[in-house]
C-alpha positions in Angstrom: 3.8 1.8 -15.7 1.1 2.7 -18.2 -2.2 4.1 -17.0 -4.0 1.0 -18.1 -1.7 -1.2 -15.9 -2.1 1.1 -12.9 -5.9 1.0 -13.4 -5.9 -2.9 -13.6 -3.7 -3.0 -10.4 -6.1 -0.7 -8.6 -9.1 -2.8 -9.6 -7.4 -6.0 -8.4 -6.5 -4.3 -5.1 -10.1 -3.1 -4.6 -11.1 -6.8 -5.1 -8.9 -7.8 -2.1 -5.9 -9.1 -4.1 -3.1 -8.8 -1.5 -0.1 -8.5 -3.9 -1.9 -5.7 -5.7 -2.6 -4.0 -2.5 1.0 -4.2 -1.5 2.1 -2.9 -4.9 -0.3 0.1 -4.7 1.1 0.8 -1.2 4.6 0.9 -2.6 3.5 3.2 -5.4 2.0 5.7 -3.0 4.9 5.4 -0.6 7.4 6.2 -3.4 5.3 8.4 -5.6 5.9 6.1 -8.6 2.9 5.9 -11.0 0.7 7.3 -8.2 0.8 10.5 -6.1 3.0 10.2 -3.1 0.6 9.8 -0.2 1.7 8.3 3.1 -1.9 7.8 4.4 -2.9 5.9 1.2 0.3 3.9 1.3 -0.4 2.9 4.9 -4.0 2.0 4.1 -3.0 -0.3 1.2 -0.2 -1.9 3.3 -2.6 -2.5 6.1 -5.1 -4.2 3.8 -2.4 -6.5 2.4 -1.0 -7.2 5.9 -4.4 -8.4 7.1 -4.3 -11.0 4.3 -1.0 -12.3 5.6 1.5 -10.5 3.3 4.7 -10.5 5.4 6.3 -7.5 3.6 3.1 -5.5 4.1 3.1 -6.5 7.8 6.6 -5.2 8.1 5.9 -2.0 6.3 2.8 -1.4 8.4 4.8 -1.9 11.6 7.4 0.6 10.5 4.9 3.1 9.6 3.1 2.7 12.9 6.3 3.0 14.8 7.4 6.1 13.0 3.9 7.7 12.7 4.1 7.8 8.8 0.6 7.9 7.3 -0.9 7.2 10.7 -0.6 8.0 14.3 2.3 6.6 16.3 1.4 3.4 18.1 
């Protein structure tokens, strides 16, 4: 992804666009077009999950279970 695309995605995510939040979580989870950062990935997944994104809810649950990016719950 180009820098401009990533910046646009981040802007949409900060404006509570759930699909963009999920995509940023994936980018941070995998280290693609963004630094690999489990805590940032969890944070974006959690925001998307609160908006009803099923894939983000699943990812958040796995990360909570395994203690990735957050404390084990």
